[in-house]
A tleap script that builds the chain and sets N, CA, C and O, in Angstrom:
source leaprc.protein.ff14SB
mol = sequence {
  NPHE ASP ASN CYS LEU GLN THR GLY PRO GLU
  HIE GLU ALA ILE GLY ASN ALA GLN ALA ARG
  PRO SER TYR CYS THR LEU PRO ILE PHE HIE
  PRO PRO GLN PRO LEU ASP TRP ASN ALA ALA
  GLY ASN ALA SER TYR VAL SER ASN ASP GLY
  HIE SER PHE GLY CYS PRO ASN PRO ASN ASN
  LEU ARG GLN SER PHE HIE VAL ILE PHE VAL
  LEU ASP CARG
}
set mol.1.N position { -12.698 0.626 -17.694 }
set mol.1.CA position { -13.039 1.823 -16.931 }
set mol.1.C position { -13.835 1.563 -15.665 }
set mol.1.O position { -14.330 2.487 -15.020 }
set mol.2.N position { -13.947 0.294 -15.326 }
set mol.2.CA position { -14.789 -0.078 -14.212 }
set mol.2.C position { -13.994 -0.340 -12.944 }
set mol.2.O position { -14.585 -0.776 -11.956 }
set mol.3.N position { -12.628 -0.086 -12.913 }
set mol.3.CA position { -11.851 -0.319 -11.726 }
set mol.3.C position { -11.653 0.985 -10.962 }
set mol.3.O position { -11.705 2.072 -11.538 }
set mol.4.N position { -11.430 0.862 -9.682 }
set mol.4.CA position { -11.110 1.999 -8.826 }
set mol.4.C position { -9.786 2.543 -9.230 }
set mol.4.O position { -8.888 1.762 -9.546 }
set mol.5.N position { -9.602 3.845 -9.241 }
set mol.5.CA position { -8.382 4.504 -9.616 }
set mol.5.C position { -7.458 4.935 -8.490 }
set mol.5.O position { -6.490 5.666 -8.700 }
set mol.6.N position { -7.775 4.471 -7.301 }
set mol.6.CA position { -6.883 4.741 -6.119 }
set mol.6.C position { -5.533 4.109 -6.356 }
set mol.6.O position { -5.422 2.932 -6.697 }
set mol.7.N position { -4.467 4.952 -6.159 }
set mol.7.CA position { -3.104 4.420 -6.391 }
set mol.7.C position { -2.417 4.348 -4.992 }
set mol.7.O position { -2.753 5.055 -4.042 }
set mol.8.N position { -1.395 3.398 -4.967 }
set mol.8.CA position { -0.605 3.247 -3.798 }
set mol.8.C position { 0.616 4.197 -3.807 }
set mol.8.O position { 1.265 4.322 -4.845 }
set mol.9.N position { 0.936 4.846 -2.725 }
set mol.9.CA position { 1.946 5.830 -2.678 }
set mol.9.C position { 3.389 5.244 -2.749 }
set mol.9.O position { 4.350 5.971 -3.003 }
set mol.10.N position { 3.507 3.940 -2.524 }
set mol.10.CA position { 4.832 3.349 -2.427 }
set mol.10.C position { 5.461 3.225 -3.826 }
set mol.10.O position { 6.615 2.808 -3.928 }
set mol.11.N position { 4.757 3.563 -4.880 }
set mol.11.CA position { 5.298 3.411 -6.221 }
set mol.11.C position { 5.457 4.766 -6.919 }
set mol.11.O position { 5.339 4.850 -8.141 }
set mol.12.N position { 5.747 5.914 -6.080 }
set mol.12.CA position { 5.957 7.263 -6.696 }
set mol.12.C position { 7.344 7.263 -7.275 }
set mol.12.O position { 8.241 6.485 -6.950 }
set mol.13.N position { 7.423 8.270 -8.215 }
set mol.13.CA position { 8.784 8.444 -8.840 }
set mol.13.C position { 9.784 8.937 -7.818 }
set mol.13.O position { 9.508 9.842 -7.030 }
set mol.14.N position { 10.973 8.311 -7.851 }
set mol.14.CA position { 12.087 8.698 -7.016 }
set mol.14.C position { 13.297 8.939 -7.839 }
set mol.14.O position { 13.722 8.044 -8.570 }
set mol.15.N position { 13.886 10.118 -7.761 }
set mol.15.CA position { 15.141 10.315 -8.580 }
set mol.15.C position { 14.805 10.253 -10.108 }
set mol.15.O position { 13.925 10.931 -10.638 }
set mol.16.N position { 15.611 9.358 -10.746 }
set mol.16.CA position { 15.393 9.164 -12.225 }
set mol.16.C position { 14.483 8.032 -12.515 }
set mol.16.O position { 14.160 7.781 -13.676 }
set mol.17.N position { 14.041 7.314 -11.471 }
set mol.17.CA position { 13.118 6.213 -11.682 }
set mol.17.C position { 11.668 6.756 -11.861 }
set mol.17.O position { 11.206 7.580 -11.071 }
set mol.18.N position { 10.990 6.290 -12.882 }
set mol.18.CA position { 9.641 6.687 -13.184 }
set mol.18.C position { 8.718 5.997 -12.196 }
set mol.18.O position { 9.032 4.954 -11.621 }
set mol.19.N position { 7.567 6.627 -12.027 }
set mol.19.CA position { 6.553 6.075 -11.112 }
set mol.19.C position { 5.938 4.815 -11.756 }
set mol.19.O position { 5.719 4.794 -12.967 }
set mol.20.N position { 5.662 3.788 -10.974 }
set mol.20.CA position { 4.981 2.624 -11.468 }
set mol.20.C position { 3.932 2.294 -10.445 }
set mol.20.O position { 4.109 1.419 -9.598 }
set mol.21.N position { 2.774 3.051 -10.545 }
set mol.21.CA position { 1.719 2.958 -9.567 }
set mol.21.C position { 0.987 1.671 -9.564 }
set mol.21.O position { 0.778 1.087 -10.627 }
set mol.22.N position { 0.580 1.188 -8.410 }
set mol.22.CA position { -0.337 -0.002 -8.381 }
set mol.22.C position { -1.694 0.631 -8.100 }
set mol.22.O position { -1.828 1.614 -7.371 }
set mol.23.N position { -2.675 0.016 -8.712 }
set mol.23.CA position { -3.995 0.503 -8.554 }
set mol.23.C position { -4.883 -0.493 -7.770 }
set mol.23.O position { -4.634 -1.698 -7.735 }
set mol.24.N position { -5.904 0.066 -7.162 }
set mol.24.CA position { -6.867 -0.747 -6.426 }
set mol.24.C position { -7.480 -1.735 -7.458 }
set mol.24.O position { -7.838 -1.343 -8.569 }
set mol.25.N position { -7.587 -3.019 -7.061 }
set mol.25.CA position { -8.167 -4.093 -7.946 }
set mol.25.C position { -9.604 -4.280 -7.832 }
set mol.25.O position { -10.158 -5.165 -8.484 }
set mol.26.N position { -10.280 -3.471 -7.012 }
set mol.26.CA position { -11.698 -3.593 -6.788 }
set mol.26.C position { -12.463 -2.743 -7.792 }
set mol.26.O position { -11.867 -1.853 -8.398 }
set mol.27.N position { -13.789 -2.982 -7.999 }
set mol.27.CA position { -14.561 -2.206 -8.856 }
set mol.27.C position { -14.672 -0.741 -8.350 }
set mol.27.O position { -14.511 -0.462 -7.162 }
set mol.28.N position { -14.962 0.203 -9.331 }
set mol.28.CA position { -15.143 1.571 -8.914 }
set mol.28.C position { -16.339 1.784 -7.981 }
set mol.28.O position { -17.343 1.081 -8.101 }
set mol.29.N position { -16.248 2.720 -7.076 }
set mol.29.CA position { -17.319 2.998 -6.076 }
set mol.29.C position { -17.562 1.801 -5.233 }
set mol.29.O position { -18.717 1.562 -4.882 }
set mol.30.N position { -16.552 0.998 -4.860 }
set mol.30.CA position { -16.717 -0.162 -4.040 }
set mol.30.C position { -16.781 0.168 -2.591 }
set mol.30.O position { -16.204 1.177 -2.184 }
set mol.31.N position { -17.463 -0.635 -1.753 }
set mol.31.CA position { -17.384 -0.363 -0.333 }
set mol.31.C position { -16.051 -0.749 0.218 }
set mol.31.O position { -15.375 -1.562 -0.412 }
set mol.32.N position { -15.617 -0.247 1.319 }
set mol.32.CA position { -14.278 -0.540 1.868 }
set mol.32.C position { -14.115 -2.024 2.106 }
set mol.32.O position { -14.984 -2.656 2.707 }
set mol.33.N position { -13.018 -2.586 1.645 }
set mol.33.CA position { -12.680 -3.993 1.802 }
set mol.33.C position { -12.253 -4.170 3.301 }
set mol.33.O position { -11.505 -3.348 3.829 }
set mol.34.N position { -12.735 -5.239 3.964 }
set mol.34.CA position { -12.333 -5.445 5.351 }
set mol.34.C position { -10.775 -5.639 5.459 }
set mol.34.O position { -10.163 -6.332 4.646 }
set mol.35.N position { -10.195 -5.022 6.459 }
set mol.35.CA position { -8.725 -5.038 6.621 }
set mol.35.C position { -8.175 -6.438 6.812 }
set mol.35.O position { -7.018 -6.685 6.472 }
set mol.36.N position { -8.956 -7.356 7.340 }
set mol.36.CA position { -8.442 -8.731 7.576 }
set mol.36.C position { -8.693 -9.643 6.351 }
set mol.36.O position { -8.463 -10.849 6.432 }
set mol.37.N position { -9.143 -9.100 5.265 }
set mol.37.CA position { -9.375 -9.911 4.080 }
set mol.37.C position { -8.080 -10.273 3.456 }
set mol.37.O position { -7.185 -9.437 3.329 }
set mol.38.N position { -7.959 -11.548 3.050 }
set mol.38.CA position { -6.745 -12.004 2.338 }
set mol.38.C position { -7.161 -13.329 1.629 }
set mol.38.O position { -7.581 -14.302 2.256 }
set mol.39.N position { -7.018 -13.297 0.327 }
set mol.39.CA position { -7.372 -14.486 -0.429 }
set mol.39.C position { -6.134 -15.482 -0.340 }
set mol.39.O position { -4.975 -15.072 -0.291 }
set mol.40.N position { -6.468 -16.760 -0.324 }
set mol.40.CA position { -5.383 -17.742 -0.249 }
set mol.40.C position { -4.532 -17.670 -1.409 }
set mol.40.O position { -5.013 -17.621 -2.542 }
set mol.41.N position { -3.169 -17.660 -1.164 }
set mol.41.CA position { -2.172 -17.612 -2.245 }
set mol.41.C position { -2.091 -16.257 -2.846 }
set mol.41.O position { -1.508 -16.117 -3.921 }
set mol.42.N position { -2.646 -15.226 -2.219 }
set mol.42.CA position { -2.650 -13.905 -2.803 }
set mol.42.C position { -1.618 -13.032 -2.109 }
set mol.42.O position { -1.519 -13.035 -0.882 }
set mol.43.N position { -0.854 -12.289 -2.887 }
set mol.43.CA position { 0.165 -11.350 -2.278 }
set mol.43.C position { -0.348 -9.973 -2.068 }
set mol.43.O position { 0.417 -9.072 -1.724 }
set mol.44.N position { -1.662 -9.769 -2.268 }
set mol.44.CA position { -2.242 -8.397 -2.169 }
set mol.44.C position { -2.447 -8.025 -0.750 }
set mol.44.O position { -2.385 -8.854 0.157 }
set mol.45.N position { -2.694 -6.750 -0.568 }
set mol.45.CA position { -2.967 -6.184 0.759 }
set mol.45.C position { -4.151 -5.212 0.648 }
set mol.45.O position { -4.528 -4.757 -0.432 }
set mol.46.N position { -4.727 -4.917 1.855 }
set mol.46.CA position { -5.846 -3.998 1.899 }
set mol.46.C position { -5.286 -2.750 2.680 }
set mol.46.O position { -4.708 -2.914 3.754 }
set mol.47.N position { -5.460 -1.521 2.138 }
set mol.47.CA position { -5.002 -0.378 2.774 }
set mol.47.C position { -5.961 0.006 3.962 }
set mol.47.O position { -7.035 -0.579 4.101 }
set mol.48.N position { -5.567 0.958 4.777 }
set mol.48.CA position { -6.455 1.353 5.946 }
set mol.48.C position { -7.775 1.976 5.442 }
set mol.48.O position { -8.763 1.984 6.177 }
set mol.49.N position { -7.802 2.473 4.260 }
set mol.49.CA position { -9.060 3.079 3.785 }
set mol.49.C position { -9.862 2.159 2.885 }
set mol.49.O position { -10.766 2.611 2.183 }
set mol.50.N position { -9.535 0.848 2.899 }
set mol.50.CA position { -10.370 -0.201 2.280 }
set mol.50.C position { -10.096 -0.438 0.777 }
set mol.50.O position { -10.972 -0.943 0.074 }
set mol.51.N position { -8.973 -0.103 0.307 }
set mol.51.CA position { -8.586 -0.409 -1.096 }
set mol.51.C position { -7.709 -1.617 -1.142 }
set mol.51.O position { -6.862 -1.788 -0.265 }
set mol.52.N position { -7.876 -2.481 -2.144 }
set mol.52.CA position { -7.137 -3.767 -2.261 }
set mol.52.C position { -6.086 -3.548 -3.379 }
set mol.52.O position { -6.432 -3.161 -4.495 }
set mol.53.N position { -4.838 -3.796 -3.067 }
set mol.53.CA position { -3.771 -3.645 -4.069 }
set mol.53.C position { -3.141 -4.979 -4.339 }
set mol.53.O position { -2.993 -5.776 -3.412 }
set mol.54.N position { -2.752 -5.271 -5.594 }
set mol.54.CA position { -2.212 -6.556 -5.970 }
set mol.54.C position { -0.732 -6.664 -5.790 }
set mol.54.O position { -0.084 -7.349 -6.582 }
set mol.55.N position { -0.156 -6.036 -4.803 }
set mol.55.CA position { 1.319 -6.106 -4.539 }
set mol.55.C position { 1.436 -6.258 -3.029 }
set mol.55.O position { 0.476 -6.043 -2.288 }
set mol.56.N position { 2.638 -6.636 -2.589 }
set mol.56.CA position { 2.862 -6.805 -1.164 }
set mol.56.C position { 2.711 -5.454 -0.372 }
set mol.56.O position { 2.957 -4.371 -0.905 }
set mol.57.N position { 2.319 -5.572 0.848 }
set mol.57.CA position { 2.129 -4.396 1.717 }
set mol.57.C position { 3.484 -3.703 1.875 }
set mol.57.O position { 4.438 -4.332 2.334 }
set mol.58.N position { 3.589 -2.446 1.513 }
set mol.58.CA position { 4.886 -1.737 1.590 }
set mol.58.C position { 5.404 -1.508 3.036 }
set mol.58.O position { 6.591 -1.260 3.251 }
set mol.59.N position { 4.500 -1.598 3.990 }
set mol.59.CA position { 4.935 -1.492 5.403 }
set mol.59.C position { 5.582 -2.739 5.854 }
set mol.59.O position { 6.268 -2.716 6.876 }
set mol.60.N position { 5.418 -3.848 5.165 }
set mol.60.CA position { 6.068 -5.098 5.532 }
set mol.60.C position { 7.448 -5.279 4.790 }
set mol.60.O position { 8.226 -6.170 5.131 }
set mol.61.N position { 7.704 -4.458 3.828 }
set mol.61.CA position { 8.863 -4.533 3.003 }
set mol.61.C position { 10.139 -3.950 3.630 }
set mol.61.O position { 11.243 -4.409 3.336 }
set mol.62.N position { 9.982 -2.944 4.490 }
set mol.62.CA position { 11.046 -2.337 5.110 }
set mol.62.C position { 11.021 -2.561 6.613 }
set mol.62.O position { 9.966 -2.573 7.248 }
set mol.63.N position { 12.202 -2.735 7.153 }
set mol.63.CA position { 12.246 -2.870 8.630 }
set mol.63.C position { 12.030 -1.526 9.287 }
set mol.63.O position { 12.410 -0.486 8.750 }
set mol.64.N position { 11.448 -1.559 10.393 }
set mol.64.CA position { 11.233 -0.350 11.198 }
set mol.64.C position { 12.468 -0.131 12.118 }
set mol.64.O position { 12.960 -1.065 12.752 }
set mol.65.N position { 12.945 1.129 12.164 }
set mol.65.CA position { 13.956 1.490 13.028 }
set mol.65.C position { 13.497 2.555 13.980 }
set mol.65.O position { 12.819 3.495 13.565 }
set mol.66.N position { 13.834 2.446 15.214 }
set mol.66.CA position { 13.467 3.531 16.160 }
set mol.66.C position { 14.770 4.174 16.531 }
set mol.66.O position { 15.681 3.518 17.036 }
set mol.67.N position { 14.864 5.507 16.272 }
set mol.67.CA position { 16.072 6.268 16.678 }
set mol.67.C position { 15.684 7.108 17.865 }
set mol.67.O position { 14.698 7.843 17.823 }
set mol.68.N position { 16.475 6.998 18.946 }
set mol.68.CA position { 16.238 7.804 20.127 }
set mol.68.C position { 17.430 8.622 20.400 }
set mol.68.O position { 18.535 8.099 20.549 }
set mol.69.N position { 17.233 9.920 20.470 }
set mol.69.CA position { 18.288 10.846 20.868 }
set mol.69.C position { 18.186 11.195 22.313 }
set mol.69.O position { 17.106 11.510 22.813 }
set mol.70.N position { 19.305 11.143 22.995 }
set mol.70.CA position { 19.283 11.536 24.437 }
set mol.70.C position { 20.311 12.648 24.558 }
set mol.70.O position { 21.468 12.473 24.176 }
set mol.71.N position { 19.883 13.820 25.100 }
set mol.71.CA position { 20.762 14.904 25.352 }
set mol.71.C position { 20.882 15.045 26.846 }
set mol.71.O position { 19.891 14.931 27.568 }
set mol.72.N position { 22.077 15.289 27.313 }
set mol.72.CA position { 22.355 15.476 28.724 }
set mol.72.C position { 23.339 16.642 28.893 }
set mol.72.O position { 24.253 16.838 28.093 }
set mol.73.N position { 23.125 17.364 29.908 }
set mol.73.CA position { 24.131 18.457 30.264 }
set mol.73.C position { 25.069 18.050 31.315 }
set mol.73.O position { 25.937 18.832 31.703 }
savepdb mol mol.pdb
quit
């Protein structure tokens, strides 16, 4: 019961797949973890609000696409 209960939104239920949330690995009531923190050989990431998750950063898993619509008369 001593771990932080902050969950990562990248593991929410989609369609028929059940949610598999990842939880912050730091103790409960922890100060924000620095964003540049990364343990050697660790695949975890730190969220913008200072929570450390033991899975890869979901923002790095998907490519970014920029869609630009141009309308002309």
